[in-house]
N, C-alpha and C positions, 0 to 999 in steps of 0.2 A: 643587379636590381631584380625584382621579381615578376614575372610577366604573368597575367592573368586572362583567361579566356574570357572575351567579351561576347562570346555567341556570333560573331559576324566573321565571315569568312568570304572575301571576295576571290573566287577564282576566276579562271582566265574566261570560260563562259559567261560570267557575272559582267564580266568589263566588257565583253564582246558585244552582249546585251544591250549594256548601257550607251556603247557606241550606237546600235541598231535603233535604240530608242530615238536618241538623238538626231540621229539623221531621218526618222520618219516624221519626228516634230517639225524639223527644219523644211522638208517637203512641203508638209501639210501647210507650213505658213507662206511658202513661196507659191502655193497653188494660187492665194488670194491675190498674187500679183499677174496672174494669167490674163486677165480681161483686157481688150484691145480694139480697137475700132480703126479701119483703114478704108477710105474712101478714095475714089477717082472719077473719070467721067463716065466709066463703065458701070459703076455700081459701089456698093460699100460692103465690106467684109465685116461682121461683128464675130469676135472671139470672146465668150464667156466661160465661166469656169469649167463647162461640161464640153464644149465642142465649139466649132468655127463653121459658119454660113458665109456664103456671099449672096447679097441679093442686087440684081440689076436693078437701076434706078427706075423702070418701069414697073417693078412689083412695088415698089416703096410709094404709098400714097402720102405719107406724111411722116417729117421727123419731130416728134414732140417729147416735151418736157412737163407732164402733168402735174398740177399743183399738188404736193404732198409726197409726190413719187421719190422715191431715194435715187433713182438713175433715170436717165434719158431711155427713150424706146422709138423703134421703127412702126410705124401703121401700116400694117398690109391688108389686102384686100379680105373680104368675109370678116371683118369686125377681129382680125387675129394682128397680134403684135409680138414683136421680139424686143425683150430688154436689153441695152447698151450698157452694161454693169461698167464700162471704162469710163463712162461720163456719169458721175455721181454728183448728187447735190451737196455733200459735203466738202467738195472741192470748190464751192464758191466762185470766184471768178474764172479759174481755170474752166470750168465747166460751161460758162456762160461763153467763153472765147472758143472752147470746143464745139458748141451745138453754131455758133454762128459761123464756123468755119465749115461744119458737116452741111449747113443750109446752103451755104455760099457754092459749095462744090456741086451739091445737089441742082442748084438753081443753073449752074453755068452748065450742066450736063443737059440743060433742056426740058427740065420738068416743071409742072406747076409748082408755083410757091405755095406754101401752106402756113397756117396759123396753130400757135401752142407753145 
């Protein structure tokens, strides 16, 4: 059997590079699973793609889900807000349940009720 040159040689460095690219792409895909929201009587911790912050309920004016918005948000003083990427409109009933639970925890913490 005669072997002919195809012009493609995969050396060890090529194979290691392919593994590295695969790991990089996997890490990128997993990065989108990072968002989380945790709430208790003291406040709410929001972890989005780039970092986590804790807000005491006294700083949160409202927990809202504006019409047409892709995710919920915490309304803060001075017209500021923080997106809550963990609660997304595309999740349908799960998002509704999460918003009800977040508002319940806030209400039980002794903060005024909100609309939105």
